[in-house]
C-alpha positions as CSV (number, residue, x, y, z in Angstrom):
1,X,-37.8,12.8,3.8
2,X,-37.0,9.3,4.6
3,X,-33.3,9.3,3.1
4,X,-32.6,12.5,5.1
5,X,-34.2,10.5,8.2
6,X,-31.7,7.6,7.5
7,X,-28.5,9.5,6.9
8,X,-29.0,11.4,10.0
9,X,-28.9,8.5,11.9
10,X,-26.0,7.4,10.2
11,X,-24.2,10.1,10.9
12,X,-25.2,10.1,14.7
13,X,-24.2,6.3,14.9
14,X,-21.0,7.1,13.5
15,X,-20.4,9.9,16.0
16,X,-21.3,8.0,19.1
17,X,-19.3,5.1,17.7
18,X,-16.6,7.8,17.7
19,X,-17.1,8.7,21.4
20,X,-16.9,5.6,22.3
21,X,-13.9,4.3,21.1
22,X,-12.1,7.5,22.5
23,X,-14.1,7.1,26.0
24,X,-13.2,3.2,25.8
25,X,-9.4,3.9,25.6
26,X,-9.4,6.8,28.0
27,X,-11.3,3.9,30.0
28,X,-8.3,1.3,29.2
29,X,-5.9,3.6,30.1
30,X,-7.0,4.8,33.5
31,X,-7.6,1.4,34.7
32,X,-4.1,0.4,33.4
33,X,-2.7,3.2,35.6
34,X,-4.9,2.3,38.5
35,X,-3.5,-1.4,38.4
36,X,-0.1,-0.4,38.5
37,X,-1.2,2.4,41.1
38,X,-2.4,-0.2,43.5
39,X,0.6,-2.8,42.9
40,X,3.4,-3.0,46.1
41,X,6.7,-1.1,45.0
42,X,8.9,-4.2,44.0
43,X,6.1,-5.1,42.0
44,X,4.9,-2.3,40.1
45,X,8.0,-3.2,37.2
46,X,5.6,-6.7,36.8
47,X,2.5,-5.2,36.4
48,X,3.3,-2.6,34.3
49,X,4.4,-4.8,32.1
50,X,1.6,-7.1,32.3
51,X,-1.0,-4.3,31.7
52,X,0.4,-2.9,28.8
53,X,0.7,-6.5,27.4
54,X,-2.8,-7.5,27.9
55,X,-4.0,-4.3,26.2
56,X,-5.3,-4.3,22.4
57,X,-2.9,-3.7,19.8
58,X,-4.4,-0.4,19.1
59,X,-4.0,0.7,23.2
60,X,-1.0,-0.8,24.1
61,X,1.4,2.4,23.0
62,X,-0.9,5.0,24.9
63,X,-1.1,2.9,27.9
64,X,2.6,1.6,27.9
65,X,3.1,5.7,27.9
66,X,0.4,6.3,30.7
67,X,1.7,3.5,32.8
68,X,5.1,4.8,32.5
69,X,3.8,8.5,33.5
70,X,2.1,7.4,36.2
71,X,5.0,4.8,37.4
72,X,7.4,8.0,37.0
73,X,5.5,10.1,39.4
74,X,4.7,8.0,42.2
75,X,8.0,5.2,41.9
76,X,10.8,6.8,39.9
77,X,13.4,4.3,41.4
78,X,11.2,1.9,39.9
79,X,11.0,3.8,36.4
80,X,14.1,2.1,34.8
81,X,13.2,-1.1,35.4
82,X,9.2,-0.8,34.3
83,X,10.4,0.2,31.2
84,X,12.7,-2.8,30.6
85,X,9.9,-5.1,31.4
86,X,7.8,-3.1,29.4
87,X,10.3,-3.6,26.4
88,X,10.8,-7.1,27.1
89,X,6.8,-7.4,27.3
90,X,5.9,-5.6,24.3
91,X,9.1,-4.9,22.4
92,X,6.6,-2.7,19.3
93,X,6.1,-0.3,22.3
94,X,9.7,0.1,23.8
95,X,10.6,2.9,22.2
96,X,7.3,4.7,23.0
97,X,8.1,3.6,26.6
98,X,11.0,4.9,27.1
99,X,10.6,8.4,24.7
100,X,7.8,9.1,27.8
101,X,9.8,7.6,30.5
102,X,13.0,9.9,29.1
103,X,10.8,13.4,29.0
104,X,9.5,12.4,32.6
105,X,13.2,11.7,33.9
106,X,15.6,13.0,31.6
107,X,18.3,12.5,34.3
108,X,17.8,8.8,34.0
109,X,17.8,8.8,30.0
110,X,21.0,7.1,29.9
111,X,20.3,4.0,32.3
112,X,16.4,3.8,30.4
113,X,18.1,4.0,27.0
114,X,20.4,0.5,28.0
115,X,17.6,-0.9,29.6
116,X,15.2,-0.6,27.1
117,X,17.9,-1.4,24.4
118,X,18.6,-4.8,26.3
119,X,14.9,-5.5,26.8
120,X,14.3,-5.2,23.3
121,X,17.7,-5.3,21.1
122,X,15.3,-5.2,17.6
123,X,14.0,-2.2,18.5
124,X,17.4,-0.4,19.5
125,X,17.5,1.7,16.6
126,X,13.8,3.1,17.5
127,X,14.3,2.9,20.9
128,X,17.5,5.3,20.2
129,X,15.9,7.7,18.4
130,X,13.0,8.2,19.9
131,X,14.3,9.2,23.0
132,X,16.5,11.2,21.2
133,X,14.0,13.5,19.6
134,X,12.6,13.1,23.4
135,X,15.1,14.5,25.3
136,X,17.3,16.3,22.5
137,X,20.6,17.3,25.3
138,X,21.0,13.9,26.0
139,X,20.6,12.5,22.8
140,X,24.7,12.2,22.0
141,X,24.5,9.9,25.3
142,X,21.0,8.3,25.4
143,X,22.6,7.3,20.9
144,X,25.7,6.0,23.2
145,X,24.0,4.2,25.7
146,X,22.2,1.9,23.2
147,X,24.6,1.5,21.2
148,X,26.5,0.5,24.1
149,X,24.2,-2.8,24.7
150,X,23.1,-3.3,20.8
151,X,25.7,-2.9,18.4
152,X,24.2,-4.1,15.8
153,X,22.1,-1.1,15.9
154,X,24.7,1.6,15.0
155,X,24.2,1.4,11.3
156,X,20.6,1.9,11.5
157,X,20.8,4.8,13.8
158,X,23.5,6.7,12.2
159,X,21.7,6.0,8.9
160,X,18.6,7.2,10.6
161,X,20.5,10.3,12.0
162,X,21.6,11.4,8.7
163,X,18.7,11.5,6.9
164,X,17.2,13.6,9.4
165,X,20.5,15.7,9.2
166,X,20.3,16.1,5.4
167,X,16.7,16.7,6.0
168,X,17.1,19.9,7.9
169,X,18.7,21.6,5.2
170,X,17.6,21.1,1.2
171,X,16.6,22.7,-1.6
172,X,12.9,21.2,-2.7
173,X,11.9,20.1,-6.4
174,X,9.9,23.7,-6.4
175,X,13.7,25.4,-6.0
176,X,12.4,26.0,-2.3
177,X,15.6,26.4,0.8
178,X,14.1,24.9,3.8
179,X,16.7,25.4,7.0
180,X,16.5,25.0,10.5
181,X,16.9,28.3,12.7
182,X,20.2,28.7,14.7
183,X,22.6,31.5,15.5
184,X,25.6,32.8,13.2
185,X,28.8,33.1,15.5
186,X,32.1,33.9,14.9
187,X,34.8,37.1,15.9
188,X,34.6,40.4,13.9
189,X,37.7,40.5,10.6
190,X,40.1,42.7,11.9
191,X,40.4,44.7,8.4
192,X,36.8,44.2,7.5
193,X,36.4,44.6,4.0
194,X,34.7,48.5,2.6
195,X,31.3,48.5,1.9
196,X,30.7,48.1,-2.2
197,X,28.9,50.6,-3.9
198,X,27.3,50.9,-7.0
199,X,26.7,53.7,-9.5
200,X,25.4,53.7,-13.2
201,X,27.7,53.5,-16.1
202,X,29.2,50.4,-18.6
203,X,31.8,47.6,-18.3
204,X,34.3,48.7,-19.6
205,X,35.6,45.3,-20.3
206,X,32.9,45.0,-22.2
207,X,32.0,48.0,-24.1
208,X,34.5,50.6,-25.6
209,X,32.0,52.9,-25.2
210,X,28.0,53.4,-24.1
């Protein structure tokens, strides 16, 4: 009976700890967004970078994304500068911040890509790929923008793109063919070949008689 009681207490403690952790992370994001929202428009980029840098490593990416979304909604004209400030203050979350910004404001994707890559050149390839995945319609422009300010990232970007493309259609070890959906298009031939038919019989080239 005591063992069951101890086990139940441990399970309860773990559950409470998980809820507390989730609550703390949510509170951190809420506080960060509130701090940025209260800042004057001219100070938004700097404030955003400050709250992201002050967040714990575990929360930093989530805080960056939350802050970027808030800025996109409240101060869209400050979005590019905000991403650049965050990327410079916390390079490891630059890609996440840039991707979230591009998704929130696709029309600014190129400017965001260039600003983020300039601020965190060591993360340029990750910025390009994550942004391209976030806004596929602007992928080529995003990649070009990143490479224009961080040419050293081109090789890594191309390698990752080739790797991604190669995995789109591949033969697995088990012999299964995987492919991505698409549309087959083209003009019909002027003189299409008649449908082939088959009937029971023997191959005259292989057998002289049944």
